[in-house]
C-alpha positions, 0 to 999 in steps of 0.5 A: 500500500502506498503512502497517501492521505485519502479523506475518509469523509469523501475518499478524495486523494489529498496527497500522495508520497513516494516510498523512502529509500532504505534508512541510513542506520549510521545516522541513528547509530551515531545519534545513539552514541551521543544521546545515551551519554546524556543523563535522564534529566538532560534528555528530559529537558530536550523532550520537553521542547518537543512537548511544548511545540506539540502544545503550541500546534495542537489545533493544526495537528488535531485538524490533520488527524481528523483530515487523514483518519476521520475521527471527530475533531474533539476526539483528535484534540483529546488525543493530543492532550493525552499525548502531552500527559506521556511527556509530563509523566516520564519527564517527572519520573524517568530519572528516578526509574532509571537510577541504579537500584541497590540489592542486598546480596552476599556481595559487598555491593550489588545493584541493578543498572538500566541502560539503553539498548540502541536503535528501536524500530516502531511500526505504528497504527493509524487509529491514534496517530500521535498517541500511539507513536509517543506512548512508545517513543517518549519512554524509549527515548528518555531511557537513552535509545534512538528510534525509527518510525514506520507509520501507517500508510494512510496517515503520512502527514501525521508522521511528517508532523511528528518528525517536524516536532523533533526537527524544529525543537532543536534537539539532538539530531536523528534520535527520532527518524520517520521513514515511509518504508515498504513492508519489505524494507521494514522486514529487513530492518528487523534483521539488521544487527544495529536494530535492537528491538521492535515495538508493534501495534496492529493486528494479531495476524501482522504481529505474528509475522513480525514477532516471528522475524524478531524471534528468529534474529533474537530481537526484543519486541513488544506486541500490542495487538487486537482485542475483543474486550468484554463489558460485563454487566452484573445484576446489581449494576446501575444501569444508566451508568453502565449504558453510558459507559457502553456508549462511551467505550464503543463510540471512541474513535468511531469504534476503532479502538483495540481496547474499546468494548466489543462484547457486551455480556449482560446477566439476564436479570437486567438484560432487557432493561440494559438493552432497551436503554442502549438501543435508545441511546445509540439511536441518538448518536449523530453520524456525520462530518468529523469536523462538525462539533455535533458529530459523535461518529465519523467515517472509518479510516479506510474504505476497505475497513468499512467494507470488512465491518459491513460484511462482519455485520451481515454475516452475523445477521445471516447467522441469526443475530438481530440488528437494531440500527442507529442513524443512517449514514450521511453519504455513500461517498465516505467510509461510514458504517451505521451504528448498530446493536446486535442482539440474539448473539451466540458464541458461534457467530462472527460478532462474538469471535471476531474483533469488529472495528466499527460502532457495533455493540454485540450483546450476549445474555448470560445467566449469572456471574460464573457464566459471564466470566466463562463467556468473557474468557472464551476468546483468543484475545485478552487485552481488557475487560470491564465489570459493572457492579454495585458490589465492588468487592465481588467485582474485584474478586471476579477480576482475578478470574478474567484472562486479560491484561487490564480489568476496569471496574465501573469504568471503561478500559483505557490507557494511562501513562501511570499504568502498564498497558498490554494484553495476553493471548493473541492480544500480544505480549510486553507492556507499554506505559508506566515504569514497566513500559519504560524498562521493556527496552533497556538492558537490566544489568546486574553488577556484583562486587565481591 
């Protein structure tokens, strides 16, 4: 796929870009030799300049995000505000995270030091084109590594804008380098001995291929892959709050979020009440131009993504699911998918087993808490889950039975710079964010003095 900005609203080609030549890794490697010898505090001061420029240009960048991938403008603004929190968190905490850690042992002195690895390759998705890049790049850079970015081919102007931030900040050159790489060249990079690690966010099918290459060449990697998150509503849940959460979790990014709720597992005692309220609320959502402040759901990022989602919905209906549609799409030109609630869903259906990246609420009714947990765990994915219940103690006990990397109680699953984020099973491995994410790409070195 060529790199091109194509409007999701009307599928007009805005701008096309040629592929980059194969990266000159000597530039990134030379930058690493300089960058790694700075203290964490010195690296923090430089990265603060990048954050300040991002803050200054938020309006322009938010419009660029909406132009290229179609999310409502206010969500693009939220994404950039969230991105700045990653800078704030790591600038405040990374120097402490990276300090030598003394450990009592039989030695006269023993400690752990945390040292950068080198050049880390990142392959990033289109759905959060700034946040996803920086939630990897900030901790990776502040710990002393340099990075290369292969961004998604449908957000090239966002990729260039991110490169612009580093270039204009007047900091150490080539610590961050964006390239419009072919898939073939990206694969070659992973095999290059100067590349010390890989961070990938995307589909589990692509992640499997990339992890295999990294494994063959003994490269550290972090895989943040798909999700089919369960949203469990217990019989004692406050229904209006749960419905509000269900709307918020699925509307985010027009349904294109890996940690957005996908399967709404409702205990039968409250299933009718929850579903009727949900249908009512979904019908109130406005589908339209993402630049319109009144829009709740914009177009999907690409035409092929919209076509895939529509097929998954149609296949589920053919299998027996019942569709309750919200507002009609405003135009056939764009990549719109009408919001829809699917009821009468069983575990054999497409809507239950596949991740649908669109505003689709898949409702499954269960008898009790035990069946809810069993149903939630019946998935190849294990990214996140939420439990909605008035009994927080019981919900916390149930959270330990869920096979996921994240469990939220009475709130939607979301990433937070202060907390580790990632999944298990086919949702991937490794963690981003928090101290754990920072230490994914450092050499955790033991020093022992007798």
